C-alpha positions as CSV (number, residue, x, y, z in Angstrom):
1,M,-6.2,14.2,8.9
2,P,-9.9,12.7,9.2
3,V,-9.9,13.0,5.3
4,I,-5.8,12.7,4.1
5,A,-5.9,8.7,5.7
6,P,-9.0,7.7,4.0
7,V,-8.1,9.8,0.7
8,F,-4.6,8.3,1.0
9,A,-6.1,4.6,1.8
10,L,-8.0,4.6,-1.5
11,V,-5.0,5.6,-3.7
12,L,-3.6,2.3,-3.0
13,L,-7.0,0.7,-2.8
14,V,-7.7,1.4,-6.5
15,T,-3.4,1.4,-7.1
16,S,-3.4,-2.4,-5.7
17,G,-4.9,-4.7,-8.1
18,R,-2.3,-3.3,-10.9
19,Y,0.7,-5.2,-12.2
20,G,1.0,-8.2,-10.2
21,Y,2.4,-10.2,-7.4
22,H,5.6,-9.1,-6.2
23,R,7.7,-11.9,-5.4
24,D,7.8,-11.3,-1.4
25,E,4.3,-12.3,-2.2
26,L,4.4,-14.9,-3.7
27,Y,7.0,-16.4,-1.4
28,F,4.4,-15.5,1.4
29,L,1.8,-17.0,0.2
30,A,3.8,-20.0,-0.1
31,A,5.1,-20.2,3.5
32,G,1.7,-19.8,4.6
33,R,0.7,-23.3,3.1
34,R,3.4,-24.7,5.7
35,L,2.7,-22.4,8.2
36,D,4.7,-22.6,10.9
37,W,5.9,-20.6,14.7
38,S,8.8,-19.5,12.7
39,Y,10.6,-20.1,9.5
40,P,14.4,-19.7,9.5
41,D,14.3,-16.0,7.0
42,Q,11.6,-14.2,9.5
43,P,8.8,-14.9,12.1
44,P,5.2,-15.9,10.8
45,L,3.0,-13.3,10.7
46,S,3.0,-12.1,7.3
47,P,2.8,-15.7,6.0
48,F,-0.1,-16.0,8.3
49,L,-1.6,-12.5,6.7
50,A,-1.2,-14.0,3.6
51,R,-2.6,-17.0,4.3
52,L,-5.2,-15.7,5.8
53,M,-6.2,-12.8,2.7
54,A,-5.9,-16.3,-0.3
55,A,-8.9,-18.0,2.5
56,V,-10.5,-15.0,1.9
57,D,-10.4,-14.8,-1.9
58,P,-6.4,-17.3,-3.5
59,D,-7.3,-15.3,-6.5
60,S,-8.0,-11.5,-6.0
61,L,-4.4,-8.9,-5.6
62,C,-6.4,-6.4,-3.7
63,V,-7.9,-8.7,-1.2
64,M,-3.9,-9.9,-0.7
65,R,-3.0,-6.5,0.2
66,L,-5.6,-4.9,2.2
67,P,-3.3,-5.7,5.6
68,A,-0.5,-3.4,4.1
69,I,-3.1,-0.6,3.5
70,A,-4.4,-0.8,6.3
71,A,-1.2,-0.8,8.3
72,A,0.3,2.3,5.5
73,T,-2.6,4.3,6.8
74,F,-2.2,3.6,10.4
75,V,1.3,4.8,10.2
76,V,-0.5,7.7,8.5
77,V,-2.8,8.2,11.2
78,C,0.0,7.8,13.4
79,A,2.2,10.8,12.8
80,G,-0.5,12.8,12.8
81,L,-1.6,12.4,16.7
82,M,2.4,12.6,17.7
83,A,2.2,15.9,16.3
84,G,-0.9,16.9,18.6
85,E,0.9,14.8,21.8
86,L,4.1,17.4,21.0
87,G,1.4,20.3,21.0
88,G,0.5,20.7,18.0
89,G,-3.1,21.2,17.2
90,R,-5.9,20.3,14.2
91,G,-3.3,21.7,11.3
92,A,0.1,20.3,12.4
93,R,-1.9,17.0,12.7
94,A,-2.6,17.6,9.4
95,L,0.8,18.7,7.7
96,A,2.3,15.6,9.9
97,A,-0.2,12.9,7.9
98,G,0.6,14.5,5.0
99,A,4.4,14.6,4.8
100,V,4.3,11.1,5.0
101,A,1.0,10.1,3.3
102,S,3.4,11.7,0.9
103,S,6.4,10.2,0.7
104,A,7.5,7.3,-1.5
105,L,8.4,4.7,0.9
106,M,5.2,5.0,2.4
107,M,3.3,4.4,-0.7
108,G,6.2,1.7,-1.7
109,V,5.3,-0.4,1.1
110,G,2.0,0.4,1.2
111,H,1.4,-1.3,-2.5
112,L,3.0,-4.4,-1.7
113,L,1.6,-7.4,2.0
114,G,5.4,-7.7,3.6
115,T,7.4,-7.2,6.6
116,T,7.9,-3.6,6.3
117,V,4.8,-2.3,6.4
118,F,3.8,-3.5,9.4
119,D,7.4,-3.0,11.0
120,L,6.9,0.8,10.6
121,A,3.3,0.8,11.7
122,A,4.9,-1.3,14.9
123,W,7.5,1.3,15.5
124,S,5.5,4.9,15.0
125,L,2.3,3.0,17.1
126,I,5.9,2.6,20.0
127,C,7.1,6.1,19.4
128,L,3.3,7.3,20.0
129,L,2.7,5.3,23.0
130,V,6.0,6.6,24.4
131,L,5.2,10.1,24.3
132,K,1.5,8.8,26.1
133,L,3.8,7.3,28.6
134,G,4.6,11.0,30.2
135,R,0.9,10.9,30.8
136,D,-0.8,7.2,31.7
137,P,2.1,4.4,32.9
138,R,-0.8,2.2,31.9
139,W,0.0,2.1,28.2
140,W,3.4,-0.1,29.2
141,L,0.9,-2.5,29.2
142,V,-0.5,-2.1,25.0
143,L,3.5,-0.8,24.2
144,G,4.5,-4.6,26.0
145,S,2.1,-6.2,23.4
146,V,3.0,-3.9,20.2
147,V,6.4,-5.0,21.0
148,G,5.6,-8.5,21.2
149,I,3.5,-8.6,18.0
150,G,6.1,-6.4,16.1
151,L,9.4,-8.8,16.6
152,Q,6.7,-12.2,15.3
153,N,6.6,-9.9,12.6
154,K,10.4,-9.1,12.0
155,V,13.6,-9.3,14.5
156,L,14.8,-6.1,13.3
157,L,12.9,-4.2,15.9
158,I,14.3,-4.9,18.7
159,V,17.1,-2.6,18.0
160,P,15.2,0.3,17.7
161,V,13.3,-0.3,20.5
162,G,16.5,-1.4,22.4
163,V,18.1,1.5,21.5
164,L,15.5,4.1,22.5
165,A,14.9,2.8,25.6
166,A,18.6,3.2,26.4
167,T,18.6,7.0,24.9
168,L,15.2,7.4,26.7
169,A,17.3,6.3,30.2
170,S,20.0,8.5,29.7
171,T,18.2,12.1,28.5
172,G,16.2,12.0,31.8
173,Q,13.4,10.5,31.6
174,R,13.9,7.4,33.5
175,K,11.4,8.1,35.5
176,L,9.5,6.2,33.0
177,F,10.6,2.6,33.5
178,A,9.9,4.0,37.1
179,T,6.5,2.0,37.6
180,R,5.4,-1.9,37.6
181,Y,3.9,-1.3,34.7
182,F,7.7,-1.7,32.4
183,G,8.1,-4.8,34.2
184,F,5.1,-5.9,32.9
185,A,5.7,-4.3,29.6
186,V,8.9,-6.7,29.1
187,G,7.2,-10.1,30.1
188,I,4.4,-9.5,27.4
189,A,6.6,-9.3,24.8
190,L,8.2,-11.8,25.5
191,V,5.9,-14.3,26.2
192,V,4.0,-12.7,23.1
193,W,7.8,-13.5,20.8
194,S,8.6,-16.8,22.5
195,P,7.0,-19.3,20.2
196,Y,9.6,-17.4,17.5
197,L,12.3,-17.7,20.2
198,W,11.4,-21.5,20.5
199,W,11.7,-22.5,17.0
200,Q,14.7,-20.4,16.5
201,A,16.2,-22.1,19.4
202,G,15.4,-25.9,18.5
203,N,16.6,-25.2,14.9
204,G,19.7,-23.7,15.3
205,W,19.1,-20.1,14.8
206,P,19.0,-19.9,11.5
207,Q,17.5,-16.2,10.6
208,W,20.4,-15.2,12.5
209,E,22.5,-16.7,9.7
210,L,20.7,-15.2,7.4
211,S,20.9,-11.6,8.6
212,R,24.6,-11.5,8.8
213,A,24.3,-12.7,4.7
214,I,22.2,-9.7,3.8
215,A,24.8,-7.7,5.9
216,G,27.2,-8.7,3.4
217,G,25.3,-7.5,0.6
218,S,23.1,-11.2,-0.3
219,S,20.0,-9.5,-1.0
220,G,18.9,-7.5,-4.6
221,T,18.3,-5.0,-1.9
222,S,21.2,-4.3,0.0
223,D,22.9,-1.2,0.4
224,T,26.5,0.5,0.0
225,P,27.7,2.6,2.9
226,I,27.2,5.4,1.1
227,M,23.7,5.0,-0.8
228,F,22.3,4.1,2.4
229,V,22.8,7.8,3.5
230,L,21.8,9.2,-0.1
231,L,18.8,7.4,0.3
232,Q,17.7,8.8,3.7
233,F,17.2,12.1,1.1
234,G,15.0,10.0,-0.7
235,L,12.9,7.6,1.6
236,F,9.9,10.1,2.0
237,G,11.1,12.1,-0.9
238,P,13.8,15.1,-1.3
239,L,11.1,18.1,-0.9
240,L,10.5,17.0,2.9
241,V,13.9,16.8,4.1
242,P,14.0,20.2,5.2
243,L,10.5,19.5,7.3
244,W,12.0,16.2,9.0
245,G,15.5,17.8,9.6
246,Y,13.9,20.8,10.9
247,G,11.8,18.1,13.0
248,L,15.1,16.2,15.0
249,W,16.7,20.1,15.3
250,R,13.2,20.2,17.4
251,L,13.4,17.1,18.9
252,W,16.7,17.8,20.0
253,N,15.8,21.1,21.9
254,S,12.6,19.2,23.6
255,R,12.5,17.2,26.6
256,W,12.2,14.5,24.1
257,R,15.8,14.3,22.8
258,A,15.9,10.7,23.0
259,F,13.9,10.6,19.3
260,A,16.9,12.2,17.8
261,L,19.7,10.2,20.2
262,T,18.1,7.7,19.0
263,Y,18.1,8.4,15.2
264,A,21.5,9.3,14.6
265,V,22.4,5.9,17.3
266,L,20.5,3.7,14.4
267,F,22.3,5.9,11.4
268,V,25.4,4.7,12.9
269,V,24.4,1.1,13.6
270,F,22.8,0.2,10.1
271,L,25.3,2.1,8.4
272,V,28.4,0.8,9.7
273,T,26.6,-3.1,10.2
274,G,25.3,-2.8,6.2
275,G,21.9,-1.9,6.7
276,K,19.4,-1.3,4.0
277,A,18.8,2.4,4.3
278,Y,15.0,1.6,4.9
279,Y,15.3,0.1,7.8
280,L,15.9,3.2,9.2
281,G,11.9,4.5,7.8
282,G,9.9,3.9,11.2
283,M,11.9,7.4,12.8
284,Y,11.0,9.5,10.7
285,P,7.2,9.9,11.8
286,V,8.0,11.3,14.8
287,L,10.3,13.7,13.0
288,F,8.0,14.8,10.8
289,A,5.0,14.9,13.9
290,A,7.6,17.3,15.2
291,G,9.1,19.2,12.5
292,A,4.5,19.8,11.9
293,V,4.6,21.4,15.2
294,G,7.1,23.8,13.8
295,V,6.3,24.8,10.5
296,F,2.8,24.8,12.0
297,R,3.2,27.9,14.2
298,W,4.9,29.8,11.8
299,L,2.2,29.5,8.5
300,G,-0.6,31.0,11.0
301,E,-3.1,32.5,9.0
302,D,-0.4,33.1,6.3
303,R,-2.8,31.7,3.0
304,K,0.3,32.3,0.7
305,R,2.6,30.3,3.1
306,W,-0.3,27.8,3.5
307,A,-0.1,27.2,-0.3
308,A,3.6,26.7,-1.2
309,V,3.4,24.4,1.6
310,T,0.4,22.6,0.1
311,S,2.2,22.4,-3.2
312,V,5.6,21.0,-2.0
313,L,3.1,18.1,-0.1
314,T,1.2,17.6,-2.8
315,V,4.6,17.8,-6.0
316,N,6.2,14.9,-3.4
317,A,2.8,12.7,-3.4
318,V,3.1,13.0,-7.6
319,M,6.7,12.3,-7.9
320,S,5.8,8.9,-4.7
321,A,3.3,7.7,-6.6
322,V,4.7,7.6,-10.9
323,L,7.4,5.4,-9.1
324,F,6.4,3.5,-6.8
325,L,2.8,2.8,-7.3
326,P,1.9,0.9,-11.1
327,V,0.3,4.0,-11.8
328,L,1.8,4.0,-15.5
329,P,1.5,1.4,-17.8
330,V,3.4,-1.7,-18.2
331,A,4.5,-0.7,-21.8
332,W,5.6,2.8,-20.5
333,L,8.3,1.1,-18.4
334,R,11.0,0.5,-20.3
335,D,11.8,3.8,-21.0
336,S,10.9,5.4,-17.6
337,A,13.1,6.0,-15.1
338,V,10.9,3.9,-13.0
339,L,13.0,0.6,-12.8
340,A,15.9,2.6,-12.1
341,I,14.1,3.3,-8.7
342,N,12.2,2.1,-7.8
343,Y,13.8,-1.6,-8.2
344,D,10.7,-3.7,-7.0
345,A,8.4,-2.1,-9.9
346,G,10.5,-5.2,-11.9
347,E,9.7,-7.9,-9.4
348,T,5.5,-7.2,-9.8
349,I,5.6,-8.1,-13.8
350,A,5.3,-10.9,-16.0
351,W,5.0,-14.1,-13.2
352,P,2.6,-15.8,-15.4
353,R,4.5,-15.0,-17.9
354,Y,7.2,-16.9,-16.5
355,V,5.6,-19.4,-15.3
356,E,3.6,-20.7,-18.6
357,Q,7.2,-20.4,-20.1
358,I,8.8,-22.5,-17.3
359,A,5.8,-24.6,-18.5
360,A,6.1,-25.1,-21.4
361,A,10.9,-26.2,-21.8
362,R,9.8,-28.7,-18.5
363,P,9.7,-32.6,-20.1
364,P,6.7,-34.3,-18.9
365,G,6.9,-34.8,-15.0
366,V,10.3,-33.3,-14.2
367,P,10.5,-31.7,-11.6
368,I,11.6,-27.6,-11.2
369,L,13.8,-26.5,-9.1
370,T,15.1,-22.4,-9.3
371,A,17.7,-20.4,-7.9
372,N,15.0,-17.9,-6.2
373,Y,12.3,-18.1,-3.9
374,G,10.3,-15.7,-6.4
375,E,10.2,-18.0,-9.4
376,A,9.5,-20.4,-7.0
377,G,6.4,-19.1,-5.2
378,A,5.2,-18.0,-9.0
379,I,4.9,-21.9,-10.3
380,E,3.1,-23.0,-6.5
381,H,0.7,-20.1,-7.3
382,Y,0.1,-20.1,-11.3
383,G,1.3,-23.7,-11.5
384,P,-1.9,-25.9,-11.2
385,E,-2.9,-25.1,-14.2
386,Y,-0.5,-26.0,-16.4
387,D,-0.2,-29.4,-13.5
388,L,3.4,-28.1,-12.5
389,T,4.3,-30.0,-9.4
390,T,5.5,-27.7,-6.6
391,P,8.6,-26.9,-7.2
392,Y,11.7,-26.9,-4.8
393,S,14.6,-24.3,-4.8
394,G,18.0,-23.5,-2.5
395,H,16.7,-20.5,-1.8
396,N,15.6,-19.5,2.1
397,A,13.0,-21.0,3.8
398,Y,12.9,-23.2,0.1
399,W,15.9,-24.8,1.0
400,W,14.2,-25.8,4.2
401,W,11.1,-27.6,2.7
402,G,13.4,-30.0,0.7
403,P,15.4,-31.3,-2.4
404,P,13.3,-33.2,-4.9
405,P,12.7,-36.5,-4.7
406,D,16.7,-39.2,-4.8
407,T,14.8,-40.9,-7.8
408,A,14.6,-38.0,-9.8
409,T,17.0,-38.4,-12.4
410,E,16.8,-35.0,-14.4
411,V,15.7,-31.7,-13.6
412,L,14.2,-28.2,-15.0
413,T,16.3,-25.8,-13.4
414,V,15.0,-21.9,-13.6
415,G,18.2,-19.4,-13.1
416,I,21.0,-21.6,-12.1
417,D,24.4,-20.8,-14.0
418,H,25.5,-23.6,-16.1
419,R,28.5,-24.0,-15.0
420,R,27.4,-24.6,-11.1
421,L,24.9,-27.2,-12.6
422,T,28.0,-28.8,-14.3
423,E,28.9,-29.3,-11.1
424,L,25.8,-31.3,-9.4
425,C,25.1,-33.6,-12.9
426,S,26.8,-34.7,-15.7
427,I,24.3,-34.3,-18.2
428,V,22.8,-29.9,-19.0
429,E,20.9,-29.1,-21.9
430,P,19.9,-25.8,-22.0
431,A,15.7,-25.3,-22.4
432,G,15.3,-21.6,-23.2
433,V,15.7,-18.3,-20.8
434,L,12.7,-16.4,-19.9
435,D,11.6,-14.1,-21.3
436,N,8.5,-11.1,-20.1
437,G,7.9,-9.8,-23.3
438,L,8.9,-6.5,-22.4
439,G,12.4,-6.5,-23.0
440,I,12.8,-5.4,-18.8
441,D,14.4,-7.2,-16.0
442,N,16.5,-5.4,-12.6
443,D,18.6,-8.3,-14.0
444,E,18.7,-6.9,-17.2
445,Q,18.7,-10.1,-18.9
446,G,16.3,-13.6,-18.6
447,E,16.7,-16.4,-16.2
448,P,18.3,-19.1,-18.1
449,M,16.9,-22.9,-17.7
450,F,18.3,-25.9,-18.0
451,V,17.5,-29.6,-18.1
452,C,19.5,-31.3,-15.6
453,R,20.1,-35.0,-15.9
454,N,22.0,-37.8,-14.2
455,P,22.6,-36.6,-10.7
456,I,26.4,-37.2,-9.6
457,R,24.9,-37.8,-6.5
458,P,21.1,-38.6,-4.4
459,W,19.5,-34.9,-4.6
460,S,19.6,-35.3,-0.7
461,Q,23.4,-35.5,-0.7
462,L,23.7,-32.3,-3.1
463,W,21.2,-30.3,-1.4
464,P,23.5,-28.4,1.2
465,Q,25.9,-27.3,-2.4
466,L,22.3,-25.2,-3.3
467,R,21.2,-23.6,-0.1
468,T,21.1,-19.4,-0.9
469,L,21.1,-16.9,1.4
470,G,19.5,-13.4,1.1
């Protein structure tokens, strides 16, 4: 484990500057410029970290992603430590850490600054702390702090935390709660989380509306029920399914049955409610830890068995890196399977080129209105080079940040359907189509641009029609 974690971090760091910003990262930078206690679609932690990294170096993609690299590496370390808490020695800890480090999910989320990697880090630490509670109830104080901070990153964390608490209580671990430290932990978590709750309550709980939209499939990464099930075998690589499956079985037959039961309950909950496949990702490190303890005992001193296991981890790591890290030249992506498997790779390509085309299509002084926060975030980041003003968008938090001025008689729109624009403006003229220059796009076509003239009503009145969630 002392070697695996640094090597994993180094790989992420070396590849962090390739390709470009992800659209979510551009959005977090925009949100960070408008730092608040919460946003209509997320808590404030990721925008805060984006702003912090931009203060260090506003133009460095590597610096931007340092928190994500640290969080992903922390998950790898936690997997090894959990194996130790479950009775494993040095070899079991290394096996658990290696399995997590070689996974597609950890490479993918560790490469991008986003809420998912910090959610995985928080959930991994929570699982580790629960394993420690049996020896010292004072760990509740740390656990409460972690839950509070984790909820300031992603509200979804409340679901696995609640399920794990319920399964612990129902599987003979009630004594863990029979301490004053548990009450202190709940209080700490609520205090840390309270600014988010205060903001959401004061603004009509907009994030719950967004959650319903995502559950309905509005997000670009939403999964159908069948895909949710199938992707569970690919999140950490199909070659490692036997290891985490064995870990699930071992936990079910141990005093820590609550973890196995939590996995089963969360699987059903996310499947039924339309959750994304990676929502269940936080459970796998503890499954790997349990599986590694048992597999290590089987491996013993047999060099052939160790060679076989090491080969599997190596192949899994190489496959994950090729698909989920920017290791291939951009020009190769069009003829590869990367974009079909890794949706996010296409979201890290050609943003500077897009902004250049938007600047060329924009009539002088005309405001820009985008359909997607990705284009809006890119314009904010790269636009000053072309004297572009702050864009407007109806997507998520951008809608909350307000419409174009009512005095604007024309706007340049990006990505908004022509038929929708005819309901807003009396004159709609084509202004071009965004082209990344490589013939590749997640939507298989470029975003259309139009000049929308003579709005039928002031933009402040049209703004409710342009709101988009997801």
